[in-house]
C-alpha positions in Angstrom: 81.5 95.2 -118.2 84.9 96.9 -118.3 86.8 97.5 -115.1 89.1 100.4 -114.5 91.3 100.8 -111.4 92.6 104.4 -111.4 94.3 106.5 -108.9 95.6 110.1 -108.7 94.2 113.5 -109.0 90.8 114.3 -110.6 90.6 117.0 -113.2 87.6 118.2 -115.2 87.4 120.6 -118.2 86.0 121.3 -121.6 87.2 120.3 -125.0 86.8 121.8 -128.4 85.1 120.2 -131.4 88.4 118.4 -132.3 88.7 116.9 -128.8 91.6 119.2 -127.7 91.5 120.2 -124.0 90.6 123.8 -123.4 91.7 123.9 -119.7 91.6 121.5 -116.8 90.7 122.3 -113.2 91.8 120.2 -110.3 88.7 118.9 -108.5 89.9 116.7 -105.7 91.7 113.6 -104.6 88.6 111.5 -104.9 88.3 108.0 -103.5 85.2 107.5 -105.7 83.9 109.2 -108.9 80.6 108.6 -110.6 79.8 110.0 -114.0 76.5 109.6 -115.8 76.7 109.7 -119.6 74.0 109.7 -122.1 73.8 109.3 -125.9 70.9 110.4 -128.0 70.7 108.3 -131.2 68.6 108.0 -134.3 68.1 104.5 -135.9 66.7 104.1 -139.4 65.3 100.9 -140.7 65.4 100.0 -144.4 62.1 99.1 -146.1 63.2 97.4 -149.3 63.9 93.8 -148.1 60.8 93.4 -145.9 63.0 92.5 -142.9 63.3 96.1 -141.6 67.0 95.8 -140.8 68.8 98.8 -139.3 70.7 100.5 -142.0 71.7 103.7 -140.2 72.7 104.4 -136.6 73.4 108.1 -136.1 74.6 109.6 -132.8 72.9 112.9 -132.4 74.2 114.1 -129.0 76.6 113.0 -126.2 76.6 114.5 -122.8 77.6 114.0 -119.2 74.5 114.6 -117.1 75.9 114.3 -113.6 79.2 114.2 -111.7 79.4 113.1 -108.1 82.5 112.8 -106.0 
């Protein structure tokens, strides 16, 4: 598990397909912030060696499903 000890103002906003920020809005001076992230993936297994090894791991979607201050 990675630890992060941050401090300061909390801003949220959208980004474009290149990851560039489209605008940030000040939320609050938050003593605690919880974000729930989810990733939908597709895994493909090969069928030629008989061992069914994963030969493709494709990320289909990423999203933040909740934000709590």
